[in-house]
ZAMARGU-4260 file (C-alpha; in steps of 0.2 Angstrom, whole numbers, plus 5000, padded with zeros to 4 digits):
<rodrens>
0) 5594/5591/5420 | 5607/5577/5419 | 5610/5583/5438 | 5593/5582/5444 | 5592/5564/5437
5) 5608/5559/5443 | 5602/5565/5461 | 5586/5555/5458 | 5594/5540/5454 | 5605/5540/5469
10) 5590/5544/5481 | 5579/5528/5473 | 5595/5517/5474 | 5599/5521/5490 | 5580/5517/5494
15) 5578/5502/5484 | 5596/5494/5491 | 5590/5497/5508 | 5572/5489/5506 | 5579/5475/5498
20) 5592/5471/5510 | 5579/5472/5524 | 5569/5459/5512 | 5584/5449/5510 | 5590/5448/5527
25) 5571/5441/5533 | 5570/5456/5547 | 5554/5454/5551 | 5550/5473/5549 | 5557/5472/5532
30) 5546/5458/5528 | 5530/5465/5536 | 5523/5477/5521 | 5523/5459/5513 | 5514/5449/5524
35) 5502/5463/5526 | 5495/5460/5509 | 5496/5441/5509 | 5513/5437/5500 | 5523/5425/5508
40) 5540/5428/5515 | 5549/5416/5500 | 5541/5428/5485 | 5545/5443/5498 | 5565/5438/5498
45) 5565/5435/5479 | 5556/5454/5477 | 5571/5461/5489 | 5584/5453/5479 | 5576/5461/5463
50) 5576/5477/5472 | 5595/5475/5476 | 5600/5472/5459 | 5590/5484/5452 | 5597/5498/5464
55) 5616/5491/5460 | 5608/5494/5441 | 5603/5512/5446 | 5621/5516/5453 | 5629/5510/5436
60) 5617/5522/5427 | 5624/5535/5434 | 5642/5531/5429 | 5637/5525/5412 | 5621/5535/5409
65) 5620/5529/5390 | 5623/5510/5393 | 5603/5500/5391 | 5606/5493/5410 | 5601/5510/5419
70) 5586/5510/5409 | 5582/5491/5411 | 5584/5493/5430 | 5570/5507/5432 | 5559/5500/5419
75) 5559/5482/5432 | 5557/5493/5447 | 5544/5502/5439 | 5534/5487/5435 | 5538/5481/5454
80) 5531/5497/5461 | 5516/5495/5450 | 5513/5477/5455 | 5517/5482/5474 | 5501/5495/5472
85) 5490/5482/5463 | 5494/5470/5477 | 5490/5481/5490 | 5473/5486/5481 | 5469/5469/5480
90) 5472/5466/5498 | 5461/5482/5502 | 5476/5490/5510 | 5478/5507/5499 | 5482/5517/5514
95) 5499/5508/5516 | 5503/5509/5496 | 5507/5527/5498 | 5526/5523/5497 | 5526/5512/5483
100) 5515/5525/5473 | 5528/5539/5478 | 5542/5528/5471 | 5531/5524/5456 | 5528/5542/5450
105) 5548/5546/5455 | 5554/5532/5444 | 5541/5538/5431 | 5549/5555/5432 | 5568/5547/5429
110) 5560/5538/5413 | 5555/5555/5408 | 5569/5566/5410 | 5581/5551/5403
</rodrens>
């Protein structure tokens, strides 16, 4: 079970690190998803920073599984994805919320396996 946990953490870390870096860089493609749900660029960049830092926390959790940092990183990302689904819902863009829903599900699986 630990191997599945570590693989999921690694995949999630890559996804959130890339997503966070794209938002932080100001790349129009990275900011497009947040613009679609009426979130400003400054808030989107803050979200990108949170995603990138939490992704580093996920990587840390692979190396040190008993530390609290990994669990907190998962929890922060879980909350962020919940807010993302809510933002899509509020903007009537639920069709584009599929990635956030999938990531929310995978983060839930990691929390249960942990």
